[in-house]
N, C-alpha and C positions, 0 to 999 in steps of 0.2 A: 137410393140408386138413381140416377138420372136415365132418361131415355129420349129417344127420338121419334117415339110412336106418333104423336100428333103431327109432327113434320112429314113423316112418310106417309101417313094416311091422307093428309091434305094434298100432297104432291100427286098422289095417285088418284084423287078425286073420290075418295071412299068417305061416307057418312059414318059417324060413330055407330048408328043403329045397324048399318050393313055389316060392319066389322064385328059387332056384338053377336049379331045372328050367325055369322059365319063361325065364329069361336064358341058359340053356345054359352055366352056369358050375357049379363045386362049391359045395357048403354052406360049405367052408372059405373059399372066396373071399368069400362073403357075410359070414362072421364076421370076416374080416380087414378087409373094408370098414368094418364097423360099428365095430370096435375102433380104427380109424385106423391100422392096420399096413400098409394097402395103399391107394393111390389108384388109382381106375379109369382105364382108357384113355378117351378121349373117346367111342369107340364104345360102351363099356360104360355110361358116364355117360348117353349118349342112350338106350340101351335101358332103363336103370332109370327114367329120367324119363318116357319114353313109356309104360312099364309101369304107373306110378302117374298118369299123366295130368297130370303137373306139369312146370314147367321145371327144367332143371338146377340154376339158381340157388336154387330152393326147396328142394332136396335138399342140395346141396353147398356149403359155405361156404369161400370162397377168401379168405384174409387175408394180404395182403403183410406182410412183416417190416417193423417199424418202425425207421428208422435213427436 
């Protein structure tokens, strides 16, 4: 799953550490999300969306595999 987390975070001038603290996760979790190494739980996706005042779909891009 792709996401726009890093782009949105940087546009708003928020550091990874600040976001991690607000979401009660580690900075490493934020880095892994931004680099696509980790997909968030639905709960974390909702927390991120709520934090930025956006919908989950505006941040996370789900693309089904084409057959």
